C-alpha positions in Angstrom: 0.2 -0.3 0.2 2.9 2.4 0.5 4.4 1.7 -2.5 1.0 2.2 -4.3 0.4 5.4 -2.4 4.3 7.1 -3.7 3.2 5.8 -7.1 0.1 8.2 -7.4 1.9 10.9 -5.6 4.4 10.6 -8.8 1.7 10.5 -10.8 -0.2 13.3 -9.7 3.0 15.2 -9.8 2.7 14.4 -13.8 5.3 11.3 -13.9 4.6 8.8 -16.5 3.1 5.5 -15.8 5.6 3.8 -17.3 8.1 5.7 -15.9 6.9 4.9 -12.3 6.8 1.2 -13.5 10.1 1.4 -14.8 9.9 -0.8 -17.8 7.4 -0.6 -21.1 6.4 -3.0 -23.8 7.5 -2.4 -27.6 6.9 -4.7 -30.5 6.0 -7.5 -27.7 9.1 -7.0 -25.5 9.9 -5.8 -22.5 12.3 -2.7 -22.2 13.6 -1.4 -19.2 14.1 2.6 -19.0 16.2 5.2 -17.4 16.4 8.8 -17.2 18.7 8.9 -20.3 16.1 6.9 -22.5 13.0 7.8 -24.5 10.1 5.4 -23.7 9.7 3.5 -26.8 6.1 4.4 -27.9 3.8 2.8 -30.6 4.4 5.1 -33.0 8.1 3.7 -33.6 6.5 0.0 -34.6 5.8 1.6 -37.7 9.6 2.3 -38.4 10.6 -1.4 -37.3 7.1 -2.5 -39.2 8.8 -0.6 -42.6 12.7 -2.0 -41.9 11.7 -5.3 -41.4 10.7 -6.9 -44.5 13.9 -5.0 -46.3 16.4 -6.9 -43.9 14.8 -9.9 -44.3 15.0 -9.6 -47.7 18.8 -8.6 -47.5 19.7 -11.6 -45.0 17.7 -13.8 -47.4 20.0 -12.7 -50.2 23.3 -12.6 -48.3 23.0 -14.5 -45.8 23.4 -12.0 -43.2 22.7 -8.2 -42.7 24.3 -5.9 -40.3 22.8 -2.2 -39.1 23.3 0.6 -36.9 20.9 1.8 -34.5 21.5 5.5 -34.5 20.9 7.2 -30.8 19.7 4.0 -29.7 18.6 4.9 -26.3 16.6 1.8 -24.5 17.8 -0.4 -28.0 14.1 -0.5 -29.0 14.0 -0.4 -32.3 17.6 -2.7 -32.8 16.3 -5.1 -30.3 13.0 -5.8 -31.9 14.7 -6.0 -35.5 17.2 -8.8 -33.6 14.4 -10.8 -32.3 12.6 -10.6 -35.3 15.6 -11.5 -37.8 18.1 -14.6 -37.6 21.0 -13.7 -39.1 20.9 -10.0 -38.5 23.4 -8.0 -36.3 23.6 -4.6 -34.8 25.5 -1.6 -33.7 23.5 0.4 -31.2 25.0 3.6 -31.0 24.6 6.3 -28.1 26.1 9.3 -26.7 24.7 8.6 -23.0 26.4 5.9 -21.1 23.1 5.4 -18.9 21.4 5.0 -22.1 24.2 2.3 -23.4 23.6 0.3 -20.0 19.8 0.2 -20.4 20.5 -1.1 -24.1 22.5 -3.4 -23.0 20.4 -4.8 -20.3 17.6 -5.0 -23.0 19.3 -7.0 -25.2 20.4 -9.6 -22.4 16.8 -10.2 -21.1 15.4 -10.3 -24.7 17.9 -12.9 -25.9 19.9 -11.1 -28.6 22.7 -9.9 -27.2 25.2 -12.3 -28.8 24.2 -10.2 -31.7 23.9 -6.6 -30.1 26.9 -4.3 -29.8 26.9 -1.0 -28.0 29.3 2.0 -29.1 29.5 5.2 -27.3 29.8 7.7 -30.4 28.5 11.5 -31.1 26.8 10.3 -34.0 29.0 9.0 -36.6 32.4 10.0 -35.0 33.7 6.6 -33.3 31.4 4.7 -36.0 33.7 2.3 -38.4 32.9 -0.2 -41.1 30.1 -0.5 -43.7 26.5 -1.6 -42.9 23.3 -2.8 -44.6 21.3 0.0 -42.9 21.2 2.5 -40.6 18.0 3.3 -38.7 17.4 5.7 -36.4 14.4 7.8 -34.5 16.2 11.2 -34.0 15.2 14.1 -31.8 12.7 15.8 -34.5 10.8 18.5 -32.3 11.4 22.0 -32.9 12.9 23.8 -30.0 10.0 26.4 -30.1 7.5 23.5 -29.5 9.5 22.3 -26.4 7.6 24.4 -23.6 4.1 23.4 -25.4 5.0 19.5 -24.6 2.8 17.5 -22.4 4.4 17.8 -18.6 4.5 13.8 -18.7 7.1 14.5 -22.0 8.9 18.0 -21.3 9.6 17.1 -17.5 10.6 12.9 -17.8 12.2 12.5 -21.3 15.4 13.4 -22.2 15.5 16.7 -23.9 18.4 15.7 -26.3 16.5 12.9 -27.3 13.6 15.4 -28.5 15.0 18.8 -29.2 15.7 18.4 -33.3 17.1 22.2 -33.5 15.1 25.5 -34.4 13.1 23.7 -37.5 13.2 20.0 -36.1 15.2 18.9 -39.1 19.2 19.3 -37.4 19.5 15.3 -37.1 18.1 14.2 -40.5 20.8 16.7 -41.9 23.2 14.8 -40.0 22.4 11.8 -40.8 21.9 12.5 -44.8 25.2 14.0 -45.1 27.1 11.1 -42.5 25.5 7.8 -43.6 26.8 7.5 -46.9 30.5 6.4 -45.9 29.2 3.6 -43.7 26.6 2.1 -46.1 27.3 -0.8 -48.7 26.8 -0.1 -52.4 23.1 -0.8 -52.2 22.5 0.3 -48.2 19.3 2.0 -46.9 18.3 4.7 -44.6 15.2 4.3 -42.3 14.0 7.1 -40.1 11.1 7.9 -38.0 9.8 11.6 -38.6 7.3 13.7 -36.8 3.8 14.9 -38.5 4.2 16.7 -42.0 7.9 16.2 -41.7 7.9 14.1 -44.9 8.5 16.5 -47.5 11.3 18.4 -45.8 13.1 15.0 -44.7 12.8 13.7 -48.5 14.5 16.7 -50.0 17.1 17.0 -47.3 18.1 13.2 -48.3 17.8 13.5 -51.9 20.0 16.7 -51.7 22.5 14.1 -50.7 22.2 11.4 -52.9 19.7 9.2 -51.8 16.4 7.5 -53.5 13.1 7.7 -51.3 11.9 4.1 -51.6 8.6 4.2 -49.3 7.0 5.5 -46.3 4.6 3.8 -43.8 2.2 5.4 -41.5 1.6 4.7 -37.7 -1.8 3.5 -36.5 -3.0 6.8 -36.3 -3.0 7.1 -39.8 0.1 9.4 -39.4 2.9 9.5 -41.8 5.6 8.1 -39.6 8.5 6.3 -41.1 10.7 6.7 -44.5 12.9 4.4 -46.4 16.0 5.4 -48.4 18.4 4.3 -50.7 21.9 5.2 -51.9 21.8 6.0 -55.5 
């Protein structure tokens, strides 16, 4: 009863339910949360749904596939893909030690840690090698919108995982400009986007030598994930 009372007080202060519980399900897998990780949300399952058949096709063709999950947080995207594709290996990149420790724990709990590698890096700075796909749910909220977010988000999600610069597109530019040296000649990039960002994000990737392949909507019918291929 004491624990329940404490949880109710935290919720009344605005702390999200899953932050109080300390974990949340994503793609049928339970993920532990920490202060430096976003809660994995249902919207992001659209990104996994978009990437999954592409990765399966690569494994069918080559016998294996290697991806990078850029800004991994809890590791949800990479771990969901690993749990659904044998022959896949993932490098999970994040700048926060706490996030990498949480992602490592989640990979162990999901039984995919033998194919999951964490890398501390400021985006591409410490990355090496070439991969079949770079996948990312980058920060994409314009800085001017941060103060108007729900208290559950702006007070409890890590700010650097939310704020995408003045126009919300800062990190799509980083991905579009930095991905090519780390991709195989037929490599792909898959990204989650915010509402009504598709035209701008597609234009950014086209300017950097990528071809737009397809998109996927989330369960609310909002266009949420885009896939690009090296031209």
